[in-house]
N, C-alpha and C positions, 0 to 999 in steps of 0.2 A: 466622205465625212460631211461635206456641205449638204448633201441630201438629208442626212440625219438631223442636222440643225434646222433645215427647212421643214421637215416633218414635225419636229418639236415645236417650232414657232406656229405652224398651222394648228397643231393639236391644242396649244395654249390659247390661241385666238378663238377656237371653237368652244372649248370648255369654259373659258372666262366669259365669252360673249353670251352664252345661254344663261349663265348664272347672274350676270349683271342686270338683266331686265327685271329680275325678281326684286332687286334692291332699289330700283328707280321709283322716285315719287311721281305721282301722276294726278292730274286733275281733269275733269271733264269740261271741255270748252262749251258744250251745250248746257243750256240752263233753262229753267222754267221761270217765267215772269207773269205776274198778275198785276195789271195796271188798271185801277179803277178811276183814274184821272186825278190830277193834282198830286198830293203826297200819299194818296191811297195806293201804294205799290209794295209788292213783296217779290223777292227774287230768291230762288233756291240754287245754291252752288254746291258742287261735290268735289272731293279730293281723296286720294289714297296714299298711304305711306307705311313703311315698317314702323315708324315712330308715331303713336297715336296723337301725341300733342302737335306734331308737325302736320299731320293730316287734318286735324281740326282747325288749326290756324290757317292752312292753305285753303280749306273750304270756306272759311270766313272771308278771307281776302278775295276769293273768286266771287262770292256773293256780293260783297261790298263794291267790287269793281263793276259788276254788271248793274247793280242798283244805281251807282253814280252815273253810268253811261245812259241809263234810262231816264233819270230825273234831271240831269244837267247841273246847273249852278244854283238850284233852289236850296234854301236853308232847311235842314231837317236833322233829326237825331235818329241814329240807327239802332235797332234792337235785333239781337240774334237769338235764334231758337234752333236747337238740334232736332231735325226732322227724323233722321234715320242714321243708325250706326250699324255697320256690318263688316264682315271680313271677306276679302277676295284673295284666296290663296293664303299667303302669310301676311298680307297687308291689312291694315285697318282702314276702313273708309268711313267718311262722314258726309252727310248731306245737311247743310246749314241753310236756314232761311233768314234772310235779312229783310226787315220791315222798316219803312220810313215812317217816322212820327214827327209831327210838327214841333217846332221849338217853342 
């Protein structure tokens, strides 16, 4: 009887494990940056999710994070632009470009 419980648990782990990766949100830690000096900088970040709103928000946060790490403590205003929107399996993916503008 214990053997059947063990097989059931292994089966559940395998079947649930393969399906769970489909629902995970993901973002690309790699990013593209164009730095022309000073506040003339743009960064592109990307993210994927089953929820399009969450994917777009995560891509914005990733781009903003990398822009802030590039410019440091300088004062600027950030403008966002959607560069690309695509699907990857059942997930929606966005590439968002963050540009620094002087205040």
